[in-house]
C-alpha angles and dihedrals in degrees: 000000000000127000127189125195124191127211142154103076125135148131117303136164121249110279092030131116139236134179119215123201129207111194118198127206135175122032094006094159088070093061113106103166136013127195135197115219134180137202123198121197110284094006135100121258111265136193113252102177141337136199131198128213086255089061096248113143142200129197134193111244091244093065103029111129093016105060128053125194120202139162135219102205094186091058097032093235130137115199133202112200109198119195133173090024119200130202088250089064088070108121145106107279122213135182125209141174112255127219138177112344089011090282116161109251105190134065109264116262127214094277126206124272119237116189121183117193122207 
């Protein structure tokens, strides 16, 4: 089994930066793709970025050019570097293992809160 745990959130002013971490444990060799998602109050959870084991990446238009997803395979960590943060980036951020059709495979964890003040 695979488990993913998010960390690194916090309170930051607009224009600031944060780096989120998603640490994997268990059968990590079976992980092909990992995605970062976010859910703002009153809104649906949305995909922010994803990365495959090959290193190929995808970003939502809303974060393209500001966020960077990367993975440290030796340490089983997927990072989300968030720069030029905006108040509309405020949300709980989650990571999840992705399967066929990029569908999340695991139960959602607690996530990590990111709050961007104006």
